[in-house]
C-alpha positions as a Python dict, from the first residue, in 0.01 Angstrom:
ca = {
    (1, 'X'): (0, 0, 0),
    (2, 'X'): (-178, 75, -385),
    (3, 'X'): (-437, 300, -392),
    (4, 'X'): (-549, 262, -703),
    (5, 'X'): (-457, 115, -1066),
    (6, 'X'): (-587, 360, -1372),
    (7, 'X'): (-605, 171, -1735),
    (8, 'X'): (-673, 347, -2053),
    (9, 'X'): (-590, 347, -2387),
    (10, 'X'): (-552, 673, -2655),
    (11, 'X'): (-446, 993, -2560),
    (12, 'X'): (-556, 1109, -2214),
    (13, 'X'): (-395, 1320, -1963),
    (14, 'X'): (-484, 1119, -1680),
    (15, 'X'): (-110, 1154, -1527),
    (16, 'X'): (-146, 1507, -1519),
    (17, 'X'): (-476, 1520, -1340),
    (18, 'X'): (-325, 1222, -1105),
    (19, 'X'): (-1, 1468, -1040),
    (20, 'X'): (-266, 1766, -943),
    (21, 'X'): (-398, 1482, -694),
    (22, 'X'): (-89, 1418, -564),
    (23, 'X'): (-9, 1800, -515),
    (24, 'X'): (-349, 1858, -307),
    (25, 'X'): (-223, 1558, -55),
    (26, 'X'): (128, 1694, -34),
    (27, 'X'): (-4, 2003, 96),
    (28, 'X'): (-186, 1753, 353),
    (29, 'X'): (164, 1624, 448),
    (30, 'X'): (51, 1282, 273),
    (31, 'X'): (265, 1162, -15),
    (32, 'X'): (144, 952, -304),
    (33, 'X'): (347, 769, -565),
    (34, 'X'): (298, 743, -945),
    (35, 'X'): (445, 501, -1120),
    (36, 'X'): (357, 431, -1513),
    (37, 'X'): (382, 181, -1789),
    (38, 'X'): (252, 120, -2123),
    (39, 'X'): (214, -294, -2242),
    (40, 'X'): (14, -297, -2598),
    (41, 'X'): (-79, 58, -2642),
    (42, 'X'): (-241, 51, -2284),
    (43, 'X'): (-117, 256, -2028),
    (44, 'X'): (-129, 119, -1669),
    (45, 'X'): (-86, 388, -1399),
    (46, 'X'): (-87, 343, -1006),
    (47, 'X'): (-108, 504, -750),
    (48, 'X'): (44, 446, -419),
    (49, 'X'): (66, 588, -17),
    (50, 'X'): (301, 458, 269),
    (51, 'X'): (173, 166, 464),
    (52, 'X'): (173, 397, 768),
    (53, 'X'): (-49, 656, 599),
    (54, 'X'): (-306, 417, 482),
    (55, 'X'): (-630, 430, 613),
    (56, 'X'): (-1030, 480, 502),
    (57, 'X'): (-991, 848, 524),
    (58, 'X'): (-695, 846, 273),
    (59, 'X'): (-878, 620, 60),
    (60, 'X'): (-1209, 801, 60),
    (61, 'X'): (-1031, 1131, -25),
    (62, 'X'): (-831, 961, -330),
    (63, 'X'): (-1179, 816, -393),
    (64, 'X'): (-1302, 1147, -420),
    (65, 'X'): (-1069, 1344, -621),
    (66, 'X'): (-1012, 1017, -849),
    (67, 'X'): (-1462, 1070, -891),
    (68, 'X'): (-1385, 1411, -1007),
    (69, 'X'): (-1153, 1316, -1234),
    (70, 'X'): (-1360, 1064, -1425),
    (71, 'X'): (-1652, 1318, -1392),
    (72, 'X'): (-1537, 1570, -1615),
    (73, 'X'): (-1425, 1269, -1916),
    (74, 'X'): (-1798, 1170, -1925),
    (75, 'X'): (-1923, 1493, -1917),
    (76, 'X'): (-1703, 1597, -2212),
    (77, 'X'): (-1780, 1247, -2334),
    (78, 'X'): (-2129, 1332, -2302),
    (79, 'X'): (-2062, 1680, -2482),
    (80, 'X'): (-1884, 1498, -2792),
    (81, 'X'): (-2037, 1210, -2855),
    (82, 'X'): (-2441, 1278, -2752),
    (83, 'X'): (-2497, 1637, -2649),
    (84, 'X'): (-2608, 1821, -2950),
    (85, 'X'): (-2880, 1513, -3073),
    (86, 'X'): (-2984, 1509, -2682),
    (87, 'X'): (-3048, 1861, -2742),
    (88, 'X'): (-3219, 1845, -3098),
    (89, 'X'): (-3426, 1541, -3050),
    (90, 'X'): (-3567, 1693, -2719),
    (91, 'X'): (-3564, 2079, -2789),
    (92, 'X'): (-3634, 2065, -3145),
    (93, 'X'): (-3830, 2373, -3148),
    (94, 'X'): (-3532, 2594, -2984),
    (95, 'X'): (-3361, 2850, -3281),
    (96, 'X'): (-3021, 2726, -3399),
    (97, 'X'): (-2870, 3005, -3206),
    (98, 'X'): (-3084, 2918, -2912),
    (99, 'X'): (-2930, 2541, -2937),
    (100, 'X'): (-2617, 2680, -2915),
    (101, 'X'): (-2679, 2923, -2611),
    (102, 'X'): (-2788, 2597, -2406),
    (103, 'X'): (-2546, 2378, -2528),
    (104, 'X'): (-2253, 2633, -2393),
    (105, 'X'): (-2450, 2683, -2071),
    (106, 'X'): (-2480, 2338, -1983),
    (107, 'X'): (-2123, 2251, -2031),
    (108, 'X'): (-2061, 2581, -1793),
    (109, 'X'): (-2298, 2440, -1540),
    (110, 'X'): (-2156, 2105, -1556),
    (111, 'X'): (-1840, 2201, -1533),
    (112, 'X'): (-1927, 2412, -1258),
    (113, 'X'): (-1821, 2771, -1424),
    (114, 'X'): (-2181, 2890, -1388),
    (115, 'X'): (-2233, 2918, -991),
    (116, 'X'): (-2591, 3030, -921),
    (117, 'X'): (-2733, 3045, -568),
    (118, 'X'): (-3095, 2949, -626),
    (119, 'X'): (-3301, 2669, -655),
    (120, 'X'): (-3189, 2592, -984),
    (121, 'X'): (-2804, 2601, -838),
    (122, 'X'): (-2900, 2376, -552),
    (123, 'X'): (-3083, 2125, -775),
    (124, 'X'): (-2733, 2120, -1061),
    (125, 'X'): (-2500, 2016, -715),
    (126, 'X'): (-2751, 1755, -620),
    (127, 'X'): (-2712, 1575, -954),
    (128, 'X'): (-2372, 1627, -969),
    (129, 'X'): (-2305, 1510, -670),
    (130, 'X'): (-2536, 1184, -764),
    (131, 'X'): (-2296, 1094, -1039),
    (132, 'X'): (-1983, 1171, -822),
    (133, 'X'): (-2126, 925, -594),
    (134, 'X'): (-2221, 642, -846),
    (135, 'X'): (-1869, 683, -971),
    (136, 'X'): (-1724, 611, -620),
    (137, 'X'): (-1919, 334, -639),
    (138, 'X'): (-1738, 215, -921),
    (139, 'X'): (-1421, 270, -840),
    (140, 'X'): (-1494, 120, -448),
    (141, 'X'): (-1579, -260, -653),
    (142, 'X'): (-1170, -277, -634),
    (143, 'X'): (-799, -139, -677),
    (144, 'X'): (-847, -97, -1067),
    (145, 'X'): (-1053, 131, -1298),
    (146, 'X'): (-1054, 87, -1671),
    (147, 'X'): (-1124, 410, -1797),
    (148, 'X'): (-1216, 319, -2172),
    (149, 'X'): (-1456, 43, -2016),
    (150, 'X'): (-1572, 279, -1785),
    (151, 'X'): (-1744, 502, -2056),
    (152, 'X'): (-1838, 219, -2247),
    (153, 'X'): (-2009, 65, -1981),
    (154, 'X'): (-2118, 347, -1704),
    (155, 'X'): (-2224, 594, -1902),
    (156, 'X'): (-2577, 502, -1913),
    (157, 'X'): (-2590, 532, -1524),
    (158, 'X'): (-2464, 848, -1528),
    (159, 'X'): (-2665, 982, -1844),
    (160, 'X'): (-2961, 1026, -1687),
    (161, 'X'): (-2829, 1275, -1428),
    (162, 'X'): (-2617, 1471, -1713),
    (163, 'X'): (-2940, 1468, -1901),
    (164, 'X'): (-3165, 1600, -1564),
    (165, 'X'): (-2910, 1864, -1562),
    (166, 'X'): (-2913, 2025, -1860),
    (167, 'X'): (-3296, 1983, -1899),
    (168, 'X'): (-3322, 2239, -1574),
    (169, 'X'): (-3044, 2523, -1805),
    (170, 'X'): (-3302, 2431, -2069),
    (171, 'X'): (-3598, 2509, -1831),
    (172, 'X'): (-3372, 2813, -1630),
    (173, 'X'): (-3278, 2956, -1995),
    (174, 'X'): (-3644, 2959, -2100),
    (175, 'X'): (-3725, 3163, -1838),
    (176, 'X'): (-3482, 3421, -1787),
    (177, 'X'): (-3554, 3412, -2194),
    (178, 'X'): (-3930, 3503, -2105),
    (179, 'X'): (-3834, 3744, -1849),
    (180, 'X'): (-3577, 3945, -2088),
    (181, 'X'): (-3874, 3981, -2346),
    (182, 'X'): (-4083, 4094, -2117),
    (183, 'X'): (-3873, 4366, -1968),
    (184, 'X'): (-3847, 4518, -2320),
    (185, 'X'): (-4170, 4521, -2354),
    (186, 'X'): (-4223, 4737, -2050),
    (187, 'X'): (-3951, 4928, -2118),
    (188, 'X'): (-4142, 4990, -2487),
    (189, 'X'): (-4414, 5082, -2300),
    (190, 'X'): (-4245, 5346, -2021),
    (191, 'X'): (-4086, 5501, -2337),
    (192, 'X'): (-4345, 5558, -2546),
    (193, 'X'): (-4536, 5743, -2283),
    (194, 'X'): (-4581, 6057, -2122),
    (195, 'X'): (-4427, 6063, -1771),
    (196, 'X'): (-4685, 6144, -1514),
    (197, 'X'): (-4530, 6180, -1248),
    (198, 'X'): (-4119, 6392, -1185),
    (199, 'X'): (-4058, 6178, -903),
    (200, 'X'): (-4129, 5871, -680),
    (201, 'X'): (-3915, 5811, -411),
    (202, 'X'): (-3976, 5449, -288),
    (203, 'X'): (-3884, 5389, 96),
    (204, 'X'): (-3826, 5100, 213),
    (205, 'X'): (-3821, 5058, 610),
    (206, 'X'): (-3585, 4828, 842),
    (207, 'X'): (-3884, 4570, 804),
    (208, 'X'): (-3880, 4548, 449),
    (209, 'X'): (-4189, 4727, 382),
    (210, 'X'): (-4261, 5015, 135),
    (211, 'X'): (-4367, 5395, 135),
    (212, 'X'): (-4391, 5613, -130),
    (213, 'X'): (-4333, 6016, -167),
    (214, 'X'): (-4342, 6217, -394),
    (215, 'X'): (-4003, 6530, -457),
    (216, 'X'): (-4196, 6685, -170),
    (217, 'X'): (-4160, 6352, 56),
    (218, 'X'): (-4498, 6405, 66),
    (219, 'X'): (-4692, 6042, 158),
    (220, 'X'): (-4946, 5918, -128),
    (221, 'X'): (-4906, 5549, -161),
    (222, 'X'): (-5275, 5535, -236),
    (223, 'X'): (-5284, 5829, -464),
    (224, 'X'): (-4994, 5620, -650),
    (225, 'X'): (-5213, 5322, -688),
    (226, 'X'): (-5553, 5439, -630),
    (227, 'X'): (-5607, 5367, -1009),
    (228, 'X'): (-5449, 5016, -1084),
    (229, 'X'): (-5681, 4848, -847),
    (230, 'X'): (-5965, 4815, -654),
    (231, 'X'): (-5864, 4569, -426),
    (232, 'X'): (-5744, 4592, -37),
    (233, 'X'): (-5336, 4714, -92),
    (234, 'X'): (-5164, 4436, 137),
    (235, 'X'): (-4837, 4274, 189),
    (236, 'X'): (-4946, 4007, -64),
    (237, 'X'): (-4996, 4231, -350),
    (238, 'X'): (-4799, 4578, -293),
    (239, 'X'): (-4464, 4523, -488),
    (240, 'X'): (-4668, 4394, -796),
    (241, 'X'): (-4888, 4740, -739),
    (242, 'X'): (-4626, 4948, -693),
    (243, 'X'): (-4418, 4818, -1015),
    (244, 'X'): (-4781, 4854, -1201),
    (245, 'X'): (-4774, 5215, -1039),
    (246, 'X'): (-4439, 5271, -1165),
    (247, 'X'): (-4479, 5207, -1524),
    (248, 'X'): (-4871, 5345, -1573),
    (249, 'X'): (-4736, 5671, -1424),
    (250, 'X'): (-4377, 5650, -1582),
    (251, 'X'): (-4201, 5929, -1336),
    (252, 'X'): (-3844, 6126, -1474),
    (253, 'X'): (-3703, 6016, -1171),
    (254, 'X'): (-3716, 5678, -907),
    (255, 'X'): (-3490, 5701, -597),
    (256, 'X'): (-3577, 5395, -385),
    (257, 'X'): (-3411, 5460, -15),
    (258, 'X'): (-3317, 5142, 199),
    (259, 'X'): (-3276, 4910, -104),
    (260, 'X'): (-3060, 4681, 150),
    (261, 'X'): (-3402, 4615, 361),
    (262, 'X'): (-3595, 4482, 36),
    (263, 'X'): (-3689, 4128, 73),
    (264, 'X'): (-3758, 4052, -244),
    (265, 'X'): (-3423, 4140, -472),
    (266, 'X'): (-3653, 4057, -799),
    (267, 'X'): (-3818, 4343, -749),
    (268, 'X'): (-3563, 4609, -763),
    (269, 'X'): (-3371, 4401, -1005),
    (270, 'X'): (-3687, 4463, -1212),
    (271, 'X'): (-3743, 4822, -1175),
    (272, 'X'): (-3322, 4852, -1217),
    (273, 'X'): (-3443, 4656, -1573),
    (274, 'X'): (-3727, 4846, -1700),
    (275, 'X'): (-3646, 5211, -1583),
    (276, 'X'): (-3291, 5236, -1627),
    (277, 'X'): (-3097, 5563, -1580),
    (278, 'X'): (-3405, 5683, -1429),
    (279, 'X'): (-3331, 5481, -1114),
    (280, 'X'): (-3097, 5609, -811),
    (281, 'X'): (-3047, 5400, -485),
    (282, 'X'): (-2976, 5674, -262),
    (283, 'X'): (-2830, 5628, 74),
    (284, 'X'): (-2736, 5938, 242),
    (285, 'X'): (-3040, 6182, 178),
    (286, 'X'): (-3273, 6283, 481),
    (287, 'X'): (-3535, 6038, 386),
    (288, 'X'): (-3261, 5762, 401),
    (289, 'X'): (-3155, 5900, 724),
    (290, 'X'): (-3518, 5901, 885),
    (291, 'X'): (-3531, 5483, 810),
    (292, 'X'): (-3170, 5464, 944),
    (293, 'X'): (-3370, 5651, 1246),
    (294, 'X'): (-3615, 5485, 1300),
    (295, 'X'): (-3403, 5151, 1298),
    (296, 'X'): (-3262, 5253, 1631),
    (297, 'X'): (-3542, 5412, 1803),
}
């Protein structure tokens, strides 16, 4: 039974991509057949499966794999002919090196090479799935796909989703850049001032709550934060106040105990990025053991 006829002109490694699909199906004990022919510089590739194996599930699976081939063709088409103009027109305020960074990062995201498990990553995935769904709908219209025609007449449908992904990449890039510049400023501020404290121990218990102790193990959270804020210390502001307290006091050494219980990893990242080699993640000292013992109680 015929699954699909692929028609195209020019040099494209479609047969190589289809052979990869064939391998995937073979691993599932499904045999696909591929035939090729050329008529007036136009290539025709037909993909078959046996009548006994032909069913809706196999058709859907093949269409999904084929849609991913067309997706790659579409994003490279966008990259070659439209990416630079889109970035220059939309983000004209970015410097040339920033535009190049965004261009490279956008292609990594579009190709699925940049795996990000956060809101941005979910957004990229949803948009890509939207593109794949549109391509599958195109394939299902008939048993033939003309790749040159697909690029000419269907790219407009896909462009909105591709550009939306690039927009999100730029948004994330700008946020990361601002954060990086902010961290550089904090590092500079810490480096130029004298240390007011020798050692600060930050203890995170199994519920994610914080304690601050000095080198002797004495609790001094209120004293540590006293000069920073007149407002009451609460769970809502404790992390910001701790970072502010560290920057103001610029301790020579920061020991973090119970890091695995931290519910906001960005706090630890910020402390590490600002204080770098002053920070030690501790797991085996007496304070760490006391945290572990409290868990068992």
